[in-house]
N, C-alpha and C positions, 0 to 999 in steps of 0.2 A: 390815768389819774392815780393809780395805786401800784407802783412798781414793787418788785421783790426786794427783800432786805439783802444787804451785802454780807451780813454775818449775824452772830448771836449776841453782839454787844449791845443791841438795842438802838444803834445808830443806823438809820435806814439810808440806803442810796436810792432815792425815789426820783422819778421824773414827774414833775408837776404838770398835770393835765387839766387842772381846775379851770384854766382860762381857755379851754378848747372852744373855739368860736363855732357857732352854728351858722353856716353860710348859705342856707337855703332861702334867705330872705327874698321875697318877691316884691316887685314894685306894683302898687295898685291892687291890694287884696280885694278879692271878690267874696260874696257871701258863700257860705258852705254849701247851700242848697242849689246855687245857680251854676249852670254849665259855663265853662270857659270857652274861649274862642275855638279851642281845639276840640270842644265837645266833652271835656273831662269835668267831672264834678270837683269843686274846690273845697278843701278842708283847711282851716287855719288852726295851727297848733302853737300854743304858748309854751315857752321853756325859759329857764334861767340857764346861763352858760355853764357847761360842765360836761365831762366825759360820759356821765350817765345818759346824756342825750345823743351821744355819738351815733347810735344806730339810725337816727333820723337823717343824719348827714349821709351815712352809707346808703340808705334807701333812696334818697334823692339823687345822689351822685350816680348810682347804678341804675336809675330809671325804674326802680321797683314800684313806686307809686304810679308813675305814668303808665306802666304796663298793665296796671289794674284799673285804669280809667280814672285816676285821681290826679288832681293838681294840689299838692300839699304845700301850703305856705307856712313857714316857720317864723314866728315873731319872738324875739328875745326880750325878756323883761328883767329888771334888776332885782326883783323880789317876788316871792311866791304870793305875797299879799296883793301885788299888782296883777299878777296872773289871775288870781281868783276874782278880782273885781272885773277884769276883762271878760272872764267866763260868764259871770252873772249878767253883765250888761250886753252880752251878745257880740262883743268885739272879736272874740275868738270862739272856736268850736270845741277844742280839746285843750286841756291844760295838763302839763306834766309836772309832778312834784311829790313832795313828802306825804307818805300815806297818813301819818298822824294828823297833819293839818286838814287834809281833805276829809278824813273820817270824822274829825271833830266838827267840821262845818256841816256835814250831813247829820250828825247826832244831835246838834243843838238847833237845827232848823235854819241854818244860814242859806242853804240851798238844797235842792233835791238833785242828787248826783247819780251818775252811772259810771261804774268802773269799766273802762274800755279794755284795758289789758295791763299786765304787769310790765314794769319798765326796768328795774334795776334792783338786784339783791346783793346783800353784803357778802364779803369774804374777809378773811383775817386782815387786820391792820387798815381797814378803810375808815375807821373811826376810833380815835384813841384819846385817852387822857395823858398829858405829858407834863413833866415838871423840869426844873433846872437841875443840871448835874450838881451833886453835893448838897441838894436841898434837904435830903433825908426823907423825901417822899418817893417811895419806890414801890409801894403796894397799895391796894385799895384801902386797907385799914389806916394808912397814913393820911388819908384825905379827911378824916374826922376833924371837924372844927376848922377846916381850911376853906378858903374862898377859891372857887374854880370858875374861870371865864367860860361861857358857853355861847353858841350862836344865839342870836336874838329871836324871840318869838315872832311868829307870823300871824297865824289865825287863832292859835291857842294862847290865852292870856297867861302871863307870869304874875303871880301874886306876891304879896308881902314885901312891898317896897323894893329898894335897890338890890337886895339879895333875896333870892327865891327860896331860901331855906324854909322847909316846912310846907312848901307848895307842891302841887302835883307836877309831873313833867309837862313841858310846853312845846316840845318838838320831838322829832324822831331821835335826835341825839340824846336828849335827857331821858327820854323813854327807855332807850336801849341801855344807857349807862346806869340808870337807877335799878333796872332789872338785874344787871350783873353785880352791882353793889349789894343788893339784897342777897344774891346767891353766895356772896363772899362774907356774909354776916355783918355787913355795914348798913346801918339804917340811913337811907338817903336823906332824911331830914337833918342828919348830923353834918351834912355837907352844904355849904352856902354857894348856890349857883348865882353867878353874876352875868346876866345877858349882856353881850358885848359885840359890837360890829366885828366880824371875823378879821378884818384887816388891822384891828387894834389889839388883837389878843397877844401877839408876840411882843409888842412894846410894853404892854401891861405886865407880862411875865418877866421881861427883862428888868423893869423898874421895881419889881417886887410888889406891885399893886394887887396881884393875885398869886396864889401859891401854885396853881396849875391851870392848864387850859384843856377844854374838851374840843377837839378839832377834827376836821376832815381835810382832805387835800384841796388846795396846794399848801395849806397852812401847816400840816404835819411836816412836810418836807422843809419848809422855810424855818420852822422852829428848830428842827434838828440841825440844819446847815448853819443857821445864824447864831443859835444859842447853845448848840450841843444838847438840846432837850432830849430827855429820855422817857420812854414809855412807862407809865404807871399801871395802866390797864388797857386791854383791848375791849372796847365797848360792844363789839360784835363777836362774842365768844361764848362758849358754854350754851346756855339756854337761848341766847340771841344769835348764835352762829347761823349764818346764811339767812339772816332776817331780811325779808323784803323791805326795801327802803323807799322806793318811789314807783308811781304808776301813772297811767294816763286816764284822765277823767273828762267826761262831758256832762252837761245837764241831762237829767233824765228825759225831759221833753225832747231834746235834740236827738237822743238815742232812739226814742220811739218813732220819730219822723225820718230818721236817716240810718236805719239799721243796715241797709245794703252797703252804704258807703263805709260805715264803721267796720263791717265785715271785711271789706277789701283793704281798709287801712290796717286792720289787725294782721291780715295775711301778709301784706307787704312788709310790715314792721317785723313780723316773726322771722321772715327770711333775713332781714338785716340783723336782727338780734342773733340769729344763728351764725352769721358771718362774723359778728363782733365777738361772740363767745369763742369761736374757732381761732380768732386772733389775727388771721391773715389780713383781712381787709382793713381792720382797725389799725393794726400795726403799720401797714403800708401807708396809711393816710396821716399818721401822727406827725411825721416831719413836715408835711405840707401845712398843717394847721397849727403846729406849735413851734416849729423851728428847731426841734431837737434833731440830733443826728440819727441816721438809720441804725447805728449800733446801739444807741441809747433806747430807741423805740423798740428794739427787739427784746430788751430786758424788762419792759413794762409788764407788771401784773395788775390787773384790775378786778373789780367785782364781776358778778355774773349777770348776763342779760338773758332772762328767761325767754323761751320761744313760745310759751303758752301760759295762760293764766291758771295757776293751781290754787283754787279757792282756799283749800285748807292751809296752805303756806301763808297766804296773805291774811287769813283769819288770825294768825298768831299776833299780828300787830294790833288788831281790834281787841283781842283778848287781853293783851298787855295794857292797853288803854283803859279797859274796864277795871281790871284788877288793881291798877294804880290810881284810879279815881279821876282820870282825865275825862271820861264819859260816865254818866250815871246809870245808863242802861246798856245791856249788851247790843252790839251792832252786828248784823248779819252781812258778811261780805258776799255770800251767795245771792242775796236779794239785790245788793248793789250791782252785781255783775249781770244779773238777769233782768232787772227792772229798768 
């Protein structure tokens, strides 16, 4: 999803992996606690399509879940909001997604959650603010009094009308970007965030409806290739470098009842995450799932897939949320991971 840059000009040669299909969909989902015909316990995992969930594909393809006595069924949803509702109503057992959203849901009492494991961490250029060439917007300071399109909120509300200027962050993207703006001496309230469907961002930038966009892949690549868009700032740099972005969550009650299955799920996923981090398995699978050439797949650079949950790392997200006012009381990731 995030290939390496071709040079220092700011124009990236990226291979778009955002549409990576999760192909482990099974027919006739069984409940997580019931054995399958083969005697394996079944766990249903909800995802939204993206390369950040690729290790699930690797684990299924390589039989890592099967070898640990699990039948993992992956269901793809179009939004994290849908995932969360499915988790609450018991349609699925584990949901993968944005740490900021799930932490918010826990903090405001929308659900009692358990953090199963870490899923995906940032690297350089996985999340950027981009503007048109010649716009005069080339630094974070140039964003003052400008309108910036951002991904739409899911579980965290965006306040203050059509533009969220003056509001707190409402997803992992605005959370990370506001932290970097602060470190650059730019008051986040001086920038007008405009929640926008990701597929509409490029058109709005082209038409001048917004001055910049806050994007992830595949929209970074598309903006650069279609508009010659240039990077204004890397949202995962400095104090947000290597920021954990997404994880796997279950309801706390499910975790208490199915601890053994979750332990096996973590172990299998960790093996797949290690393969994805090493690159070999993931790179080899990309042509099959995306249609890109083998040569292009070899050039891809993506974020990191942790092989274990490092609570202190993930706590950075919760601390940023508290410091920026997204949540009103501190949230303990340690308790979420153990309870």
